[in-house]
C-alpha positions in Angstrom: 36.4 -13.1 -14.1 33.0 -11.6 -13.3 32.1 -8.1 -14.2 28.9 -6.3 -13.2 27.3 -3.2 -14.6 26.0 -1.0 -11.8 24.1 1.7 -13.5 21.8 2.7 -10.7 20.8 6.3 -10.6 20.1 7.8 -7.2 19.5 11.4 -6.1 21.4 12.4 -3.1 20.0 14.9 -0.6 21.6 16.3 2.5 19.1 17.2 5.2 19.6 19.4 8.3 17.2 18.8 11.2 16.3 22.0 13.1 13.7 20.4 15.4 15.2 18.7 18.5 14.9 14.9 18.5 13.9 14.4 14.9 17.1 12.7 13.9 17.2 10.6 17.0 13.6 9.4 16.4 14.5 8.7 12.7 17.6 6.7 13.9 15.5 4.8 16.5 12.7 4.0 14.1 15.2 2.8 11.5 16.8 0.5 14.0 13.5 -0.9 15.1 12.7 -1.9 11.5 16.2 -3.0 10.7 16.4 -0.3 8.0 19.2 2.1 7.2 18.6 5.6 8.3 18.6 6.6 4.6 15.9 4.0 3.7 13.7 5.0 6.6 14.0 8.6 5.7 13.2 8.0 2.1 10.1 5.8 3.1 8.8 8.4 5.5 9.3 11.3 3.1 7.6 9.3 0.3 4.7 8.3 2.5 4.4 11.9 3.9 4.2 13.3 0.4 1.6 10.8 -0.6 -0.5 11.5 2.5 -0.3 15.2 1.8 -1.4 14.7 -1.8 -4.2 12.3 -0.9 -5.9 13.3 2.4 -7.5 10.3 4.0 -4.8 7.9 2.9 -2.4 6.5 5.5 0.2 3.7 5.6 0.0 0.6 7.7 2.2 -2.4 8.4 1.0 -5.9 8.0 1.9 -9.4 7.1 2.3 -8.4 3.4 4.4 -5.4 4.2 3.6 -1.7 4.4 0.6 -0.5 2.3 -1.7 2.4 1.6 -5.0 2.4 3.4 -7.9 4.6 4.3 -7.4 6.2 7.6 -10.6 4.7 9.0 -11.2 1.9 6.6 -9.7 -0.9 4.4 -6.5 -1.0 2.4 -6.6 0.8 -1.0 -6.0 -2.5 -2.8 -9.2 -4.0 -1.1 -11.4 -1.2 -2.5 -10.1 -1.0 -6.0 -11.4 -4.3 -7.4 -15.0 -3.4 -6.6 -14.6 0.1 -7.9 -13.1 -1.2 -11.2 -15.6 -4.0 -11.5 -18.8 -2.0 -11.3 -20.4 -0.5 -14.4 -21.5 3.1 -14.9 -19.8 6.5 -14.7 -17.0 7.0 -12.3 -19.3 9.0 -10.0 -21.9 6.1 -10.1 -19.2 3.5 -9.3 -17.9 5.7 -6.5 -21.4 6.0 -5.0 -22.0 2.2 -5.4 -18.6 1.2 -3.9 -19.2 3.5 -0.9 -22.6 2.0 -0.3 -21.4 -1.6 -0.6 -18.4 -1.1 1.6 -20.0 1.2 4.1 -17.6 4.0 3.2 -18.2 7.6 2.4 -18.0 8.8 -1.2 -15.1 11.0 -0.1 -13.1 7.9 1.1 -13.8 6.1 -2.2 -12.8 9.2 -4.2 -9.5 9.3 -2.2 -8.9 5.6 -3.2 -9.7 6.4 -6.8 -7.3 9.3 -7.0 -4.5 7.4 -5.2 -5.0 4.4 -7.5 -4.8 6.7 -10.6 -1.3 7.7 -9.6 0.0 4.5 -8.1 -1.8 2.0 -10.4 1.1 -0.5 -10.9 1.8 -0.6 -7.2 -1.9 -1.3 -6.2 -2.4 -3.8 -9.1 0.6 -5.8 -7.9 -0.9 -6.0 -4.4 -4.2 -7.2 -5.9 -2.4 -9.9 -8.0 -0.4 -11.0 -5.0 -3.5 -11.2 -2.8 -5.3 -13.2 -5.5 -2.4 -15.6 -5.7 -2.3 -16.1 -2.0 -6.1 -16.7 -1.9 -5.8 -19.3 -4.7 -3.1 -21.1 -2.8 -5.0 -21.1 0.4 -8.2 -22.3 -1.3 -6.4 -25.1 -2.9 -4.8 -26.1 0.4 -8.2 -26.0 2.2 -9.8 -28.0 -0.6 -7.0 -30.6 -0.4 -7.3 -30.8 3.4 -11.1 -31.2 3.2 -10.7 -33.9 0.5 -8.2 -35.9 2.6 -10.2 -35.6 5.8 -13.7 -36.3 4.4 -13.0 -39.0 1.9 
């Protein structure tokens, strides 16, 4: 006999939509992504709250999934390694990061503030990208070795 302990805590919220078409758009969007309506609603509410809290941050789809990005710039996880790796005060690092990446200081500050709240999430994206880059480099080096020698 197999037993399982399901101790998952979820908050339940009932929502009434006053605006015409909102529920239909939610349902259609969920179907397009093969998500449940509940999952799509949760994702959109979470992203909306994050965008409200961090102006200039948006969310984009891509091969690695959905991720936070600057509205007119790179993904948050692409900016953070440079910002963290520089020396100096936070303001000096923000200015230097902006200059090196051709961003405004306001954009880099948005990244810094977003990263401060969602550190684990962004760090996981950075690690995943580094692992992918390492695998791709090893494959390229192996291919080059086989084809040139």
